[in-house]
C-alpha positions as CSV (number, residue, x, y, z in Angstrom):
1,M,9.2,90.1,-50.1
2,K,7.2,87.3,-48.6
3,A,10.4,85.1,-48.5
4,F,12.1,87.9,-46.5
5,F,9.3,88.1,-44.1
6,H,9.3,84.4,-43.4
7,W,13.2,84.5,-42.7
8,S,12.8,87.6,-40.6
9,T,10.0,86.1,-38.7
10,T,11.9,82.8,-38.1
11,F,15.0,84.8,-37.1
12,T,13.1,86.7,-34.4
13,N,11.5,83.5,-33.1
14,V,14.8,81.8,-32.8
15,Q,16.3,84.9,-31.2
16,N,13.6,85.0,-28.6
17,E,13.8,81.3,-27.9
18,F,17.5,81.4,-27.3
19,T,18.5,84.2,-24.8
20,A,22.2,84.8,-24.0
21,G,22.3,82.7,-21.0
22,S,20.8,79.6,-22.9
23,I,23.7,79.8,-25.5
24,L,26.4,79.3,-22.9
25,L,27.4,82.8,-22.6
26,D,29.0,82.9,-19.0
27,P,28.6,86.2,-17.2
28,A,32.1,86.1,-16.3
29,F,33.2,85.9,-20.0
30,P,30.2,86.8,-22.0
31,Y,31.8,86.6,-25.3
32,G,31.8,83.0,-26.2
33,E,34.3,80.2,-26.8
34,D,35.3,81.6,-30.3
35,L,36.8,84.5,-28.8
36,L,38.6,82.5,-26.3
37,Q,40.1,80.2,-29.1
38,F,41.3,83.4,-31.0
39,I,42.9,84.8,-27.7
40,W,44.8,81.4,-27.4
41,E,45.8,81.1,-31.0
42,Q,47.0,84.7,-31.2
43,G,48.9,84.7,-27.7
44,L,46.7,87.4,-26.3
45,F,47.3,86.6,-22.8
46,E,49.8,86.8,-20.1
47,R,52.3,84.1,-20.9
48,R,54.9,84.7,-18.1
49,G,54.6,82.2,-15.5
50,L,52.0,80.1,-17.1
51,V,51.2,77.0,-15.2
52,T,48.6,74.1,-15.4
53,T,45.9,74.1,-12.7
54,D,48.0,71.5,-10.7
55,G,51.0,73.8,-10.8
56,R,53.3,72.5,-13.7
57,A,55.2,75.0,-15.9
58,V,53.8,75.7,-19.4
59,E,55.5,77.0,-22.4
60,V,53.7,77.6,-25.6
61,V,55.9,76.7,-28.5
62,K,53.0,76.7,-31.0
63,A,49.5,77.5,-30.0
64,G,48.1,75.6,-32.9
65,R,45.6,76.9,-35.5
66,I,41.9,77.2,-35.2
67,Q,40.1,74.5,-37.2
68,G,36.5,74.4,-38.1
69,D,35.9,70.8,-38.5
70,S,34.7,68.6,-35.9
71,G,37.0,67.5,-33.2
72,P,39.3,69.4,-31.0
73,D,39.4,73.3,-31.5
74,L,43.1,73.8,-32.4
75,A,45.4,71.6,-34.6
76,D,49.2,71.3,-34.8
77,A,50.0,72.7,-31.4
78,Q,53.1,72.3,-29.4
79,V,53.5,72.8,-25.8
80,R,56.1,72.2,-23.3
81,I,54.9,71.0,-19.9
82,D,57.6,70.6,-17.2
83,E,60.3,70.4,-19.9
84,Q,58.5,67.7,-21.9
85,L,57.5,68.6,-25.3
86,W,54.0,67.7,-26.4
87,A,52.5,68.0,-29.9
88,G,48.9,67.5,-30.8
89,T,45.5,69.4,-30.5
90,V,44.3,71.8,-28.0
91,E,40.6,72.0,-26.8
92,V,39.1,75.3,-25.4
93,H,36.2,75.7,-23.2
94,L,34.8,78.6,-21.0
95,R,34.7,76.2,-18.2
96,S,36.6,72.8,-17.8
97,S,33.5,71.1,-17.0
98,E,32.2,71.6,-20.5
99,W,34.7,68.7,-21.5
100,K,32.4,66.1,-20.0
101,A,29.1,68.0,-20.8
102,H,30.2,67.8,-24.4
103,G,30.9,64.2,-24.2
104,H,34.7,64.6,-25.2
105,H,35.4,61.8,-22.3
106,H,33.8,59.3,-24.5
107,D,35.0,60.5,-28.0
108,P,38.3,59.0,-29.3
109,A,38.7,62.0,-31.5
110,Y,39.8,63.9,-28.4
111,E,42.5,61.4,-27.4
112,N,45.2,63.4,-29.0
113,V,44.6,66.6,-27.0
114,V,47.7,67.8,-25.2
115,L,46.4,70.7,-23.3
116,H,42.8,71.8,-22.2
117,V,42.6,75.7,-22.1
118,V,39.8,77.2,-20.2
119,Y,38.5,80.4,-19.1
120,E,37.6,79.0,-15.6
121,H,38.8,75.7,-14.2
122,D,35.9,73.8,-12.3
123,A,36.5,70.2,-13.0
124,E,39.3,67.7,-14.2
125,A,38.9,66.5,-17.8
126,C,39.8,63.0,-18.8
127,T,40.3,61.3,-22.2
128,V,38.7,58.0,-23.3
129,S,41.7,56.2,-22.1
130,G,41.4,57.9,-18.6
131,R,44.5,60.2,-19.1
132,T,43.9,63.4,-17.0
133,L,44.7,66.4,-19.2
134,P,46.7,69.2,-18.2
135,T,44.5,72.3,-18.1
136,V,45.4,75.9,-18.3
137,E,43.1,78.5,-16.8
138,L,43.2,81.9,-18.6
139,L,40.9,83.8,-16.1
140,P,43.5,85.9,-14.5
141,R,45.6,86.2,-17.8
142,V,43.1,87.7,-20.3
143,S,42.9,91.6,-20.5
144,T,40.1,93.8,-21.9
145,E,42.5,95.1,-24.5
146,S,42.8,91.4,-25.7
147,I,39.0,91.2,-26.0
148,G,38.9,94.3,-28.0
149,L,41.2,93.0,-30.7
150,Y,38.6,90.4,-31.8
């Protein structure tokens, strides 16, 4: 019983210390990045007319698979951007500015990212080599039904 009390007290302290706002839960999408990864992987968004934030047509050939290791969120993705097929990884964030906040612009592990998928686009994302990543914003494409499936 003593061990349970200690764990319970510790959990309560941690829970009180980290409120929803401090864990990067955005009021516009208060469900977290894991749900956005799931929505992308499962294709639970409006795909018709999908474009990058700079207006290039995007076709999702293979969304990729969520991987739990360090590095980009989804592996083995294939996307066609303006008729050019790209194969690699996909990184997902609630806001595109999180790319830089997480230090991905300095991390060579993110050089193979072929698409940056975000709920809300608020900044450009660049790789270590300086390549600007194509970014897709899901804000207008995710329905409450998609969220309910998680």
